[in-house]
N, C-alpha and C positions, 0 to 999 in steps of 0.2 A: 504495500499500497505506501503510495507517493506523499508527500506532508500535504498536499493540497487536499487530498481525498479524507485525510485527518482530521483536517480543520475544517471541512464541510461536515463529515459525519459529528462531531464535537456540537457544531452549530446545531445541527438538526436533532441531536440529543436534548440539547440543553432546551430547545424551544418545543418539540413533541412529546419527548419524554414517552410514555406509555401509550399517548395517542393523542390526536385532536378532538378532544369531546364534542365540541359543538359541531363540527363538521361530520363526524361519524353518527350524530343521532339524527341529523335532517337531511343529509344528502344519501342518495340511492347509491349503490355499489357501482351500479352500472350506467349511472349518468354520464355521459359524456358533452363535452363543449369544446368553444375554443376562448381562449385570452390573448392579451395583447400587453406588454411592457411598454409604457410611456413615457418618455423625458419630460420634466416638468420645467427644466432650467436649460439656459445653454451651458456646453461644456465638454469636456473629452470623454467618450466613453471607456469605460474599462470592466472588465470580469465578466464576461460572455463566457469565458470556459468555466468559470467557477460556477454561473448558473446553470450550465448544462451540469454540473457534476452534481450540482443539488436536485435537480430534478431526475437525474438518471438514479441516484441513490433513494429515491422515494418510488418512482416507476418507471422501469426502461420501456416502457410501452408509448411514453410521452413521446410527441413530435415536436421539436423546437426549431424554428426558422429566426435566422437574425437578418435584419435590413442593413445592418452597419456593423463594423469590426471593430475591435479594441483599437484605441489610436485616432479614430476618426471623430469629428465634429457633429454634434448632436445639438437639436435645436427643441425649445419648447414645442409640446404637442405633438413630436417626432415618434411614430411608433416603430421601436428598435428590436423588440422580439416577439414573436407570434409561437403562442403554445396549443397544442391540440391533443385531447385524450380524456381521461377521466377527472372530472371535476374534483372528485375528493382529493387526489393526486398534486394537481394544479393548486387547490388552495392550502394543503397542507406546506407545500415550498414556499408559496408565495412572500411570508415575511423573512424568512431567511435569505432566500434568493433576492430580495429589495435591498437587505441590508448589507450585503455584499457587494451589491452593483452601485449602490448611493454610496458608501465608502470609498470603494476602489475609484470610482470615477470622479468622486471629490478630489482625492490624491492627486490624480493623474491631470485635473483640471487647474489646482494649485501650481503644480509644477510647470506645466505649460504657461501659465501666465509667465513666470520668471523667465523660462527659457526664453520669450518673446521680446524681452525687455534685452536681451544681452547680444552680442556677437557669438557665432558658432565656436568661436575660439575658448569661448571661458563656458566650463561645465557646469552645470547645477548638480550639486551631489546631496545626497539624501545623508541621514545618519544613523545612530543606533536609538534615535528616541521614536521605537514606534511600540504599537499596543501588543503587549504581551500574547504570543502564539500567532500573530497576524505577519511578524516582518517578512516572511518569505514573499508573500501577496501586496503588501505596500509597496516593498522595493520594486516588485514587477510593475505595478502601477507607476511609481516614478519613472520607470523607463519607457511606460506607455506614453507619458506626458512629456516625454523628450530629454528627462535628466539622466544622470549616470549614478550608478549604485557605488557608495563608497565600501567599505567592509563591510559584510554580513556580519560578523559579530567579532567577539577578542581572538578567534582562532586563525583568521586568513589575514591579519595586515598587522604592520608594527606602528601605532602610534604613542608615544610619549607625551603624555597628558602632565597637567599641574600637579598633580599628587605623585606621579612617579618621580617627578623631578623634584618635588618636596623630600621623597623618603631618601633618594641619594645624594641630594646636595647641590644641585643646578644642573642648569642644560647642559654644560660642558661634559661633566662627569656622567650624565646619563646618556650623551651620546657616545661616548667613549666606552661604557658597559655595553649598550646596544650592537656598536660596532664588532666590538670583540664577540658578542655571543649569537648575532642574528645569522640566517641562512644567508650566504653570498649573493642569492638571486632576490631577495626581498627587499624593498625599497625601505628606508626608515624616514619617519615624518614626526616631526615634533612641535608642539603647542608654545607658543610665545605669547607673553603678556605686555611686554615692554621692548624697546627698540633695544635696550642692552640684551636681552634674551636673543633678538633677532642677531645680532652681531656674533654672540656665542654658538648660535644655531648655523652660521654661514661658516665660522673658522671649524666649529665641530664637525662638519662636512656632512649635515644634514640633506636628505635628498627633497625632501617638500618640509616645508616651514608654514606652519598654520599661526596666521596671524588673528588672536582670538581675543574680539570685543575692543578694536581699536577703530579710534575715529580716523574720519577719512585722511586727515592731515599725516596721523601716526602710517597709515598704510602706505601713502605715499612715500614718506620717509622712508619705510621699511623696505618698499620696490628700491629705491636708489642702494639702500645698504647692500640688498640680495644681489642686485646687478646680474640678474641671470644665471647667477651659481647655483641655484636650489628651486623646485616649482613653489609656486606660492599658493596657498589655500587662504580665504577669507570666512570667518565665521563669527557667529555670537549676534544676536538680534537683528539679523538681516530681514528686512520686510519690503513691501510694495513700495513705500514711500522712501525708503534710503536706499535700496538697491541702485537708485538712476544716479547716486554720487559715485558708483563704481564704473559706471558705463565708461568704456573705453582706456580704463587702465590695463597694464599689462600684467594681468592676474591669469591663471589658470582656472582656479577652482573655486565656486563658491557653496558652502555647504549651508544647509537649512533646513532645522529640525521641524519648523512650522507645517512643511509640507507634508509631513505625515502625521505628527502628534496634533496638530491645530487645523488641518485640512476640512472645510466645510462640506458636509455631505453633500452630493448633488439629489435633486429631489425625481424619483420615479413612482410610479403607480402602476397596479396591475388590475385590469378589467374584463370581466367576462364578457363575452360578445352575445353567445347563445348557448344552448343546449341541443343536443342531440339524442331524441329517445330510443 
């Protein structure tokens, strides 16, 4: 069983439990019909395969058709998914399917808004600030929205953060230890909070220097200090109001936790069209 299947099964267990009491007592087992899922807001669609997985786990006889694919723009009132089969099965999967579709489309839409503000040379990155258990889906949604994935977890990338630096006694020392122990093929990124940290990071041979919560003037000065000797990532409090101050600066990455932890869900609804006796 893959990760997405596990996530979907947990969501269905959480919502349905031992059964959908309301649907089971009023809807005949053999009653069939059609339904559609409609977008109620403009945005970027994301989560079609997850919706498929939801309904497949409830009833493999349901037939789903999609008018749009993940990554495409959708408009208010647009019907994006059509479902045909047993009414009971459609209703049992309704809320879980909409929850996934709304949240993932919200993440993709939030990401895409930032991507459109910047030149293609600057990559929007996600972070580890994701909802527990949903990281793989949220990071997929970031990619659908045009962003790039930072490390998936603590296991697949070296990022020396402030508490690592405090623990070993400074930026220079942290880099010395990392370079001694890190696999030769793995880049070393380090977080910096001051321009002095930036100088130490450059002198210590960091591959990527993260400028954390710096003002625009500090970022410009840090760029001069680095002078092309490392890639530059900007992070901390980036939003749609202040990101424009970074447009045109020679930076490589901007990481934004808000595209996952604070993305507004995109609104969708599911409506039954008719019933087939």
